[in-house]
HTML snippet that shows the backbone in 3Dmol.js (N, CA, C, O; Angstrom):
<script src="https://3Dmol.org/build/3Dmol-min.js"></script>
<div id="view" style="width:600px;height:400px;position:relative"></div>
<script>
const pdb = `
ATOM      1  N   MET A   1      -8.405 -17.169  16.521  1.00  0.00           N
ATOM      2  CA  MET A   1      -8.924 -16.191  15.369  1.00  0.00           C
ATOM      3  C   MET A   1      -9.827 -16.734  14.474  1.00  0.00           C
ATOM      4  O   MET A   1      -9.504 -17.795  13.941  1.00  0.00           O
ATOM      5  N   THR A   2     -11.055 -16.154  14.152  1.00  0.00           N
ATOM      6  CA  THR A   2     -12.073 -16.677  13.225  1.00  0.00           C
ATOM      7  C   THR A   2     -11.596 -16.603  11.776  1.00  0.00           C
ATOM      8  O   THR A   2     -10.637 -15.925  11.408  1.00  0.00           O
ATOM      9  N   ASP A   3     -12.370 -17.377  10.980  1.00  0.00           N
ATOM     10  CA  ASP A   3     -11.930 -17.395   9.640  1.00  0.00           C
ATOM     11  C   ASP A   3     -11.997 -15.968   8.937  1.00  0.00           C
ATOM     12  O   ASP A   3     -11.170 -15.614   8.096  1.00  0.00           O
ATOM     13  N   ARG A   4     -13.043 -15.201   9.355  1.00  0.00           N
ATOM     14  CA  ARG A   4     -13.252 -13.657   8.774  1.00  0.00           C
ATOM     15  C   ARG A   4     -11.882 -12.991   9.358  1.00  0.00           C
ATOM     16  O   ARG A   4     -11.082 -12.462   8.587  1.00  0.00           O
ATOM     17  N   GLU A   5     -11.689 -13.038  10.559  1.00  0.00           N
ATOM     18  CA  GLU A   5     -10.470 -12.164  11.063  1.00  0.00           C
ATOM     19  C   GLU A   5      -9.090 -12.621  10.336  1.00  0.00           C
ATOM     20  O   GLU A   5      -8.160 -11.822  10.231  1.00  0.00           O
ATOM     21  N   ALA A   6      -9.008 -13.940   9.845  1.00  0.00           N
ATOM     22  CA  ALA A   6      -7.800 -14.304   9.213  1.00  0.00           C
ATOM     23  C   ALA A   6      -7.795 -13.693   7.718  1.00  0.00           C
ATOM     24  O   ALA A   6      -6.783 -13.252   7.175  1.00  0.00           O
ATOM     25  N   LYS A   7      -8.937 -13.729   7.202  1.00  0.00           N
ATOM     26  CA  LYS A   7      -9.165 -13.114   5.750  1.00  0.00           C
ATOM     27  C   LYS A   7      -8.850 -11.770   6.017  1.00  0.00           C
ATOM     28  O   LYS A   7      -8.082 -11.305   5.174  1.00  0.00           O
ATOM     29  N   PHE A   8      -9.233 -10.874   7.035  1.00  0.00           N
ATOM     30  CA  PHE A   8      -8.739  -9.427   6.994  1.00  0.00           C
ATOM     31  C   PHE A   8      -7.471  -9.336   7.117  1.00  0.00           C
ATOM     32  O   PHE A   8      -6.872  -8.507   6.432  1.00  0.00           O
ATOM     33  N   GLU A   9      -6.809 -10.135   7.981  1.00  0.00           N
ATOM     34  CA  GLU A   9      -5.293  -9.866   8.139  1.00  0.00           C
ATOM     35  C   GLU A   9      -4.549 -10.405   7.062  1.00  0.00           C
ATOM     36  O   GLU A   9      -3.409  -9.961   6.923  1.00  0.00           O
ATOM     37  N   ALA A  10      -4.988 -11.347   6.199  1.00  0.00           N
ATOM     38  CA  ALA A  10      -4.532 -11.756   4.582  1.00  0.00           C
ATOM     39  C   ALA A  10      -4.642 -10.513   3.744  1.00  0.00           C
ATOM     40  O   ALA A  10      -3.746 -10.131   2.991  1.00  0.00           O
ATOM     41  N   MET A  11      -6.077  -9.756   3.962  1.00  0.00           N
ATOM     42  CA  MET A  11      -6.179  -8.693   2.949  1.00  0.00           C
ATOM     43  C   MET A  11      -5.002  -7.603   3.484  1.00  0.00           C
ATOM     44  O   MET A  11      -4.284  -6.994   2.690  1.00  0.00           O
ATOM     45  N   LEU A  12      -4.941  -7.496   4.516  1.00  0.00           N
ATOM     46  CA  LEU A  12      -3.967  -6.248   5.147  1.00  0.00           C
ATOM     47  C   LEU A  12      -2.643  -6.521   4.679  1.00  0.00           C
ATOM     48  O   LEU A  12      -1.936  -5.710   4.079  1.00  0.00           O
ATOM     49  N   GLN A  13      -2.349  -7.645   4.964  1.00  0.00           N
ATOM     50  CA  GLN A  13      -0.835  -7.944   4.377  1.00  0.00           C
ATOM     51  C   GLN A  13      -0.803  -7.809   2.950  1.00  0.00           C
ATOM     52  O   GLN A  13       0.177  -7.233   2.477  1.00  0.00           O
ATOM     53  N   ALA A  14      -1.729  -8.252   2.143  1.00  0.00           N
ATOM     54  CA  ALA A  14      -1.482  -8.173   0.683  1.00  0.00           C
ATOM     55  C   ALA A  14      -1.515  -6.592   0.242  1.00  0.00           C
ATOM     56  O   ALA A  14      -0.843  -6.128  -0.679  1.00  0.00           O
ATOM     57  N   ILE A  15      -2.245  -5.995   0.910  1.00  0.00           N
ATOM     58  CA  ILE A  15      -2.140  -4.459   0.579  1.00  0.00           C
ATOM     59  C   ILE A  15      -0.832  -3.762   0.987  1.00  0.00           C
ATOM     60  O   ILE A  15      -0.189  -3.021   0.243  1.00  0.00           O
ATOM     61  N   GLN A  16      -0.460  -4.132   2.454  1.00  0.00           N
ATOM     62  CA  GLN A  16       0.962  -3.591   2.508  1.00  0.00           C
ATOM     63  C   GLN A  16       1.901  -4.034   1.627  1.00  0.00           C
ATOM     64  O   GLN A  16       2.682  -3.185   1.198  1.00  0.00           O
ATOM     65  N   GLN A  17       2.024  -5.275   1.215  1.00  0.00           N
ATOM     66  CA  GLN A  17       3.214  -5.794   0.209  1.00  0.00           C
ATOM     67  C   GLN A  17       2.700  -5.088  -1.095  1.00  0.00           C
ATOM     68  O   GLN A  17       3.591  -4.524  -1.730  1.00  0.00           O
ATOM     69  N   GLU A  18       1.618  -5.023  -1.539  1.00  0.00           N
ATOM     70  CA  GLU A  18       1.417  -4.170  -2.782  1.00  0.00           C
ATOM     71  C   GLU A  18       1.814  -2.789  -2.661  1.00  0.00           C
ATOM     72  O   GLU A  18       2.348  -2.168  -3.580  1.00  0.00           O
ATOM     73  N   TYR A  19       1.558  -2.319  -1.552  1.00  0.00           N
ATOM     74  CA  TYR A  19       1.959  -0.692  -1.494  1.00  0.00           C
ATOM     75  C   TYR A  19       3.428  -0.783  -1.619  1.00  0.00           C
ATOM     76  O   TYR A  19       3.933  -0.076  -2.491  1.00  0.00           O
ATOM     77  N   HIS A  20       4.238  -1.562  -0.870  1.00  0.00           N
ATOM     78  CA  HIS A  20       5.725  -1.372  -0.730  1.00  0.00           C
ATOM     79  C   HIS A  20       6.305  -1.738  -2.291  1.00  0.00           C
ATOM     80  O   HIS A  20       7.247  -1.127  -2.796  1.00  0.00           O
ATOM     81  N   THR A  21       5.633  -2.751  -2.902  1.00  0.00           N
ATOM     82  CA  THR A  21       6.093  -3.312  -4.176  1.00  0.00           C
ATOM     83  C   THR A  21       5.900  -1.929  -5.211  1.00  0.00           C
ATOM     84  O   THR A  21       6.729  -1.708  -6.093  1.00  0.00           O
ATOM     85  N   THR A  22       4.852  -1.143  -5.017  1.00  0.00           N
ATOM     86  CA  THR A  22       4.580  -0.128  -5.832  1.00  0.00           C
ATOM     87  C   THR A  22       5.559   0.998  -5.509  1.00  0.00           C
ATOM     88  O   THR A  22       6.030   1.646  -6.444  1.00  0.00           O
ATOM     89  N   LEU A  23       5.898   1.275  -4.243  1.00  0.00           N
ATOM     90  CA  LEU A  23       7.021   2.291  -4.017  1.00  0.00           C
ATOM     91  C   LEU A  23       8.224   1.934  -4.636  1.00  0.00           C
ATOM     92  O   LEU A  23       8.810   2.865  -5.189  1.00  0.00           O
ATOM     93  N   GLU A  24       8.760   0.799  -4.691  1.00  0.00           N
ATOM     94  CA  GLU A  24       9.968   0.309  -4.915  1.00  0.00           C
ATOM     95  C   GLU A  24       9.867   0.514  -6.503  1.00  0.00           C
ATOM     96  O   GLU A  24      10.818   1.124  -6.992  1.00  0.00           O
ATOM     97  N   LYS A  25       8.900   0.114  -7.344  1.00  0.00           N
ATOM     98  CA  LYS A  25       8.776   0.319  -8.853  1.00  0.00           C
ATOM     99  C   LYS A  25       8.696   2.007  -9.166  1.00  0.00           C
ATOM    100  O   LYS A  25       9.256   2.440 -10.173  1.00  0.00           O
ATOM    101  N   MET A  26       8.118   2.734  -8.434  1.00  0.00           N
ATOM    102  CA  MET A  26       8.243   4.041  -8.560  1.00  0.00           C
ATOM    103  C   MET A  26       9.620   4.676  -8.270  1.00  0.00           C
ATOM    104  O   MET A  26      10.105   5.587  -8.941  1.00  0.00           O
ATOM    105  N   GLU A  27      10.152   4.143  -7.283  1.00  0.00           N
ATOM    106  CA  GLU A  27      11.661   4.613  -6.980  1.00  0.00           C
ATOM    107  C   GLU A  27      12.530   4.297  -8.073  1.00  0.00           C
ATOM    108  O   GLU A  27      13.398   5.066  -8.485  1.00  0.00           O
ATOM    109  N   LYS A  28      12.266   3.039  -8.591  1.00  0.00           N
ATOM    110  CA  LYS A  28      13.233   2.700  -9.729  1.00  0.00           C
ATOM    111  C   LYS A  28      13.107   3.761 -11.092  1.00  0.00           C
ATOM    112  O   LYS A  28      14.105   4.203 -11.660  1.00  0.00           O
ATOM    113  N   LEU A  29      11.814   4.056 -11.469  1.00  0.00           N
ATOM    114  CA  LEU A  29      11.427   4.797 -12.536  1.00  0.00           C
ATOM    115  C   LEU A  29      11.870   6.088 -12.169  1.00  0.00           C
ATOM    116  O   LEU A  29      12.213   6.669 -13.199  1.00  0.00           O
ATOM    117  N   LYS A  30      12.035   6.881 -11.064  1.00  0.00           N
ATOM    118  CA  LYS A  30      12.374   7.945 -10.641  1.00  0.00           C
ATOM    119  C   LYS A  30      13.876   8.036 -10.890  1.00  0.00           C
ATOM    120  O   LYS A  30      14.399   8.986 -11.474  1.00  0.00           O
ATOM    121  N   ALA A  31      14.527   6.991 -10.411  1.00  0.00           N
ATOM    122  CA  ALA A  31      16.084   6.954 -10.494  1.00  0.00           C
ATOM    123  C   ALA A  31      16.452   7.098 -11.961  1.00  0.00           C
ATOM    124  O   ALA A  31      17.465   7.715 -12.291  1.00  0.00           O
ATOM    125  N   GLU A  32      15.425   6.386 -13.072  1.00  0.00           N
ATOM    126  CA  GLU A  32      15.745   6.621 -14.335  1.00  0.00           C
ATOM    127  C   GLU A  32      15.231   7.614 -15.128  1.00  0.00           C
ATOM    128  O   GLU A  32      15.154   7.573 -16.356  1.00  0.00           O
ATOM    129  N   ASP A  33      14.800   8.708 -14.247  1.00  0.00           N
ATOM    130  CA  ASP A  33      14.120   9.939 -14.667  1.00  0.00           C
ATOM    131  C   ASP A  33      12.975   9.621 -15.519  1.00  0.00           C
ATOM    132  O   ASP A  33      12.881  10.151 -16.626  1.00  0.00           O
ATOM    133  N   LYS A  34      12.120   8.818 -15.101  1.00  0.00           N
ATOM    134  CA  LYS A  34      10.943   8.552 -16.020  1.00  0.00           C
ATOM    135  C   LYS A  34       9.743   8.731 -15.129  1.00  0.00           C
ATOM    136  O   LYS A  34       8.907   7.855 -14.909  1.00  0.00           O
ATOM    137  N   THR A  35       9.740   9.894 -14.662  1.00  0.00           N
ATOM    138  CA  THR A  35       8.339  10.273 -13.757  1.00  0.00           C
ATOM    139  C   THR A  35       7.342  10.774 -14.537  1.00  0.00           C
ATOM    140  O   THR A  35       6.217  10.881 -14.050  1.00  0.00           O
ATOM    141  N   LYS A  36       7.589  11.155 -15.849  1.00  0.00           N
ATOM    142  CA  LYS A  36       6.363  11.646 -16.813  1.00  0.00           C
ATOM    143  C   LYS A  36       5.753  10.529 -17.481  1.00  0.00           C
ATOM    144  O   LYS A  36       4.737  10.746 -18.141  1.00  0.00           O
ATOM    145  N   THR A  37       6.260   9.271 -17.402  1.00  0.00           N
ATOM    146  CA  THR A  37       5.621   8.118 -18.268  1.00  0.00           C
ATOM    147  C   THR A  37       4.321   7.897 -17.778  1.00  0.00           C
ATOM    148  O   THR A  37       4.010   8.429 -16.713  1.00  0.00           O
ATOM    149  N   ALA A  38       3.469   7.159 -18.419  1.00  0.00           N
ATOM    150  CA  ALA A  38       2.357   6.467 -18.107  1.00  0.00           C
ATOM    151  C   ALA A  38       2.386   5.495 -17.017  1.00  0.00           C
ATOM    152  O   ALA A  38       1.519   5.412 -16.147  1.00  0.00           O
ATOM    153  N   THR A  39       3.504   4.709 -17.118  1.00  0.00           N
ATOM    154  CA  THR A  39       3.613   3.753 -16.189  1.00  0.00           C
ATOM    155  C   THR A  39       3.864   4.277 -14.754  1.00  0.00           C
ATOM    156  O   THR A  39       3.376   3.640 -13.820  1.00  0.00           O
ATOM    157  N   TYR A  40       4.546   5.326 -14.527  1.00  0.00           N
ATOM    158  CA  TYR A  40       4.837   5.998 -13.523  1.00  0.00           C
ATOM    159  C   TYR A  40       3.391   6.735 -12.784  1.00  0.00           C
ATOM    160  O   TYR A  40       3.080   6.636 -11.597  1.00  0.00           O
ATOM    161  N   ARG A  41       2.869   7.257 -13.530  1.00  0.00           N
ATOM    162  CA  ARG A  41       1.575   7.882 -13.404  1.00  0.00           C
ATOM    163  C   ARG A  41       0.514   6.974 -12.782  1.00  0.00           C
ATOM    164  O   ARG A  41      -0.270   7.279 -11.883  1.00  0.00           O
ATOM    165  N   HIS A  42       0.639   5.650 -13.501  1.00  0.00           N
ATOM    166  CA  HIS A  42      -0.408   4.619 -13.237  1.00  0.00           C
ATOM    167  C   HIS A  42      -0.095   4.188 -11.823  1.00  0.00           C
ATOM    168  O   HIS A  42      -1.022   4.041 -11.026  1.00  0.00           O
ATOM    169  N   LEU A  43       1.227   3.967 -11.447  1.00  0.00           N
ATOM    170  CA  LEU A  43       1.684   3.615 -10.299  1.00  0.00           C
ATOM    171  C   LEU A  43       1.255   4.482  -9.114  1.00  0.00           C
ATOM    172  O   LEU A  43       0.800   4.029  -8.064  1.00  0.00           O
ATOM    173  N   LEU A  44       1.468   5.923  -9.423  1.00  0.00           N
ATOM    174  CA  LEU A  44       1.161   6.891  -8.560  1.00  0.00           C
ATOM    175  C   LEU A  44      -0.301   6.785  -8.015  1.00  0.00           C
ATOM    176  O   LEU A  44      -0.623   6.819  -6.827  1.00  0.00           O
ATOM    177  N   GLY A  45      -1.132   6.651  -9.100  1.00  0.00           N
ATOM    178  CA  GLY A  45      -2.511   6.419  -8.650  1.00  0.00           C
ATOM    179  C   GLY A  45      -2.803   5.309  -8.000  1.00  0.00           C
ATOM    180  O   GLY A  45      -3.740   5.317  -7.201  1.00  0.00           O
ATOM    181  N   ASP A  46      -2.024   4.110  -8.235  1.00  0.00           N
ATOM    182  CA  ASP A  46      -2.257   2.851  -7.441  1.00  0.00           C
ATOM    183  C   ASP A  46      -1.480   3.194  -5.885  1.00  0.00           C
ATOM    184  O   ASP A  46      -1.989   2.631  -4.915  1.00  0.00           O
ATOM    185  N   LYS A  47      -0.533   3.903  -5.687  1.00  0.00           N
ATOM    186  CA  LYS A  47      -0.019   4.121  -4.502  1.00  0.00           C
ATOM    187  C   LYS A  47      -0.976   4.958  -3.735  1.00  0.00           C
ATOM    188  O   LYS A  47      -1.205   4.667  -2.561  1.00  0.00           O
ATOM    189  N   LEU A  48      -1.595   6.044  -4.341  1.00  0.00           N
ATOM    190  CA  LEU A  48      -2.579   6.758  -3.490  1.00  0.00           C
ATOM    191  C   LEU A  48      -3.781   6.088  -3.124  1.00  0.00           C
ATOM    192  O   LEU A  48      -4.367   6.461  -2.107  1.00  0.00           O
ATOM    193  N   MET A  49      -4.270   5.071  -3.865  1.00  0.00           N
ATOM    194  CA  MET A  49      -5.272   4.281  -3.466  1.00  0.00           C
ATOM    195  C   MET A  49      -5.021   3.382  -2.422  1.00  0.00           C
ATOM    196  O   MET A  49      -5.845   3.296  -1.512  1.00  0.00           O
ATOM    197  N   LEU A  50      -3.800   2.561  -2.418  1.00  0.00           N
ATOM    198  CA  LEU A  50      -3.375   1.977  -1.393  1.00  0.00           C
ATOM    199  C   LEU A  50      -3.170   2.633   0.002  1.00  0.00           C
ATOM    200  O   LEU A  50      -3.608   2.207   1.070  1.00  0.00           O
ATOM    201  N   GLN A  51      -2.430   3.736  -0.203  1.00  0.00           N
ATOM    202  CA  GLN A  51      -2.328   4.445   0.889  1.00  0.00           C
ATOM    203  C   GLN A  51      -3.709   5.127   1.647  1.00  0.00           C
ATOM    204  O   GLN A  51      -3.715   5.620   2.775  1.00  0.00           O
ATOM    205  N   ASN A  52      -4.786   5.026   0.785  1.00  0.00           N
ATOM    206  CA  ASN A  52      -6.120   5.414   1.449  1.00  0.00           C
ATOM    207  C   ASN A  52      -6.739   4.325   2.150  1.00  0.00           C
ATOM    208  O   ASN A  52      -7.355   4.566   3.189  1.00  0.00           O
ATOM    209  N   ILE A  53      -6.650   3.172   1.712  1.00  0.00           N
ATOM    210  CA  ILE A  53      -6.817   1.877   2.307  1.00  0.00           C
ATOM    211  C   ILE A  53      -6.002   1.575   3.573  1.00  0.00           C
ATOM    212  O   ILE A  53      -6.496   0.928   4.497  1.00  0.00           O
ATOM    213  N   LEU A  54      -4.716   2.062   3.606  1.00  0.00           N
ATOM    214  CA  LEU A  54      -4.084   1.825   4.713  1.00  0.00           C
ATOM    215  C   LEU A  54      -4.347   2.590   5.861  1.00  0.00           C
ATOM    216  O   LEU A  54      -4.241   2.200   7.024  1.00  0.00           O
ATOM    217  N   THR A  55      -4.837   4.150   5.310  1.00  0.00           N
ATOM    218  CA  THR A  55      -5.043   5.250   6.397  1.00  0.00           C
ATOM    219  C   THR A  55      -6.545   4.740   6.932  1.00  0.00           C
ATOM    220  O   THR A  55      -6.756   4.909   8.133  1.00  0.00           O
ATOM    221  N   ARG A  56      -7.449   4.217   6.246  1.00  0.00           N
ATOM    222  CA  ARG A  56      -8.423   3.722   6.837  1.00  0.00           C
ATOM    223  C   ARG A  56      -8.497   2.596   7.726  1.00  0.00           C
ATOM    224  O   ARG A  56      -9.430   2.475   8.520  1.00  0.00           O
ATOM    225  N   TYR A  57      -7.461   1.679   7.621  1.00  0.00           N
ATOM    226  CA  TYR A  57      -7.124   0.870   8.667  1.00  0.00           C
ATOM    227  C   TYR A  57      -6.644   1.388  10.008  1.00  0.00           C
ATOM    228  O   TYR A  57      -6.969   0.937  11.106  1.00  0.00           O
ATOM    229  N   LYS A  58      -5.758   2.483   9.741  1.00  0.00           N
ATOM    230  CA  LYS A  58      -5.262   3.039  11.036  1.00  0.00           C
ATOM    231  C   LYS A  58      -6.581   3.903  11.599  1.00  0.00           C
ATOM    232  O   LYS A  58      -6.890   3.879  12.791  1.00  0.00           O
ATOM    233  N   THR A  59      -7.247   4.591  10.697  1.00  0.00           N
ATOM    234  CA  THR A  59      -8.442   5.124  11.314  1.00  0.00           C
ATOM    235  C   THR A  59      -9.206   4.437  12.361  1.00  0.00           C
ATOM    236  O   THR A  59      -9.532   4.894  13.456  1.00  0.00           O
ATOM    237  N   TYR A  60      -9.441   3.306  11.887  1.00  0.00           N
ATOM    238  CA  TYR A  60     -10.418   2.155  12.675  1.00  0.00           C
ATOM    239  C   TYR A  60      -9.395   1.401  13.705  1.00  0.00           C
ATOM    240  O   TYR A  60      -9.737   0.305  14.148  1.00  0.00           O
ATOM    241  N   GLY A  61      -8.237   1.931  14.062  1.00  0.00           N
ATOM    242  CA  GLY A  61      -7.408   1.228  15.028  1.00  0.00           C
ATOM    243  C   GLY A  61      -6.898   0.024  14.875  1.00  0.00           C
ATOM    244  O   GLY A  61      -6.586  -0.698  15.821  1.00  0.00           O
ATOM    245  N   LEU A  62      -6.736  -0.382  13.253  1.00  0.00           N
ATOM    246  CA  LEU A  62      -6.318  -1.736  13.018  1.00  0.00           C
ATOM    247  C   LEU A  62      -4.884  -1.767  12.820  1.00  0.00           C
ATOM    248  O   LEU A  62      -4.270  -2.829  12.931  1.00  0.00           O
ATOM    249  N   LEU A  63      -4.231  -0.531  12.496  1.00  0.00           N
ATOM    250  CA  LEU A  63      -2.864  -0.302  12.380  1.00  0.00           C
ATOM    251  C   LEU A  63      -2.550   0.933  13.453  1.00  0.00           C
ATOM    252  O   LEU A  63      -3.403   1.720  13.863  1.00  0.00           O
ATOM    253  N   ASP A  64      -1.132   0.930  13.821  1.00  0.00           N
ATOM    254  CA  ASP A  64      -0.760   1.998  14.636  1.00  0.00           C
ATOM    255  C   ASP A  64      -0.273   3.000  13.707  1.00  0.00           C
ATOM    256  O   ASP A  64      -0.286   2.753  12.501  1.00  0.00           O
ATOM    257  N   GLU A  65       0.174   4.159  14.173  1.00  0.00           N
ATOM    258  CA  GLU A  65       0.648   5.143  13.236  1.00  0.00           C
ATOM    259  C   GLU A  65       1.917   4.930  12.553  1.00  0.00           C
ATOM    260  O   GLU A  65       2.270   5.806  11.763  1.00  0.00           O
ATOM    261  N   LYS A  66       2.725   3.821  12.741  1.00  0.00           N
ATOM    262  CA  LYS A  66       3.849   3.390  12.077  1.00  0.00           C
ATOM    263  C   LYS A  66       3.348   2.310  10.928  1.00  0.00           C
ATOM    264  O   LYS A  66       4.167   2.021  10.056  1.00  0.00           O
ATOM    265  N   GLY A  67       2.162   1.759  10.895  1.00  0.00           N
ATOM    266  CA  GLY A  67       1.631   1.133   9.917  1.00  0.00           C
ATOM    267  C   GLY A  67       1.837  -0.297  10.270  1.00  0.00           C
ATOM    268  O   GLY A  67       1.825  -1.168   9.400  1.00  0.00           O
ATOM    269  N   GLU A  68       2.042  -0.576  11.639  1.00  0.00           N
ATOM    270  CA  GLU A  68       2.182  -2.035  11.991  1.00  0.00           C
ATOM    271  C   GLU A  68       0.728  -2.267  12.880  1.00  0.00           C
ATOM    272  O   GLU A  68       0.085  -1.455  13.545  1.00  0.00           O
ATOM    273  N   ARG A  69       0.525  -3.492  12.650  1.00  0.00           N
ATOM    274  CA  ARG A  69      -0.714  -4.204  13.316  1.00  0.00           C
ATOM    275  C   ARG A  69      -0.743  -4.051  14.716  1.00  0.00           C
ATOM    276  O   ARG A  69       0.296  -4.004  15.374  1.00  0.00           O
ATOM    277  N   ARG A  70      -1.908  -3.968  15.231  1.00  0.00           N
ATOM    278  CA  ARG A  70      -2.081  -3.961  16.776  1.00  0.00           C
ATOM    279  C   ARG A  70      -2.440  -5.028  17.354  1.00  0.00           C
ATOM    280  O   ARG A  70      -2.585  -5.050  18.577  1.00  0.00           O
TER     281      ARG A  70
END
`;
const viewer = $3Dmol.createViewer("view");
viewer.addModel(pdb, "pdb");
viewer.setStyle({}, {cartoon: {color: "spectrum"}});
viewer.zoomTo();
viewer.render();
</script>
């Protein structure tokens, strides 16, 4: 694996981790009935942005439909 490929893999892993962390934070706020807070809405924006990036990885064949590396 080239240095560049390793950097792409590291980026992908970081984005996936951030996406899952964001989902966990959102679930916690949802359980506390805090879906109308600024924090929740900010997390929702982050989730959508990260989801878009992961969708692009899928579009270009770097992830399968389950979101796993190919």
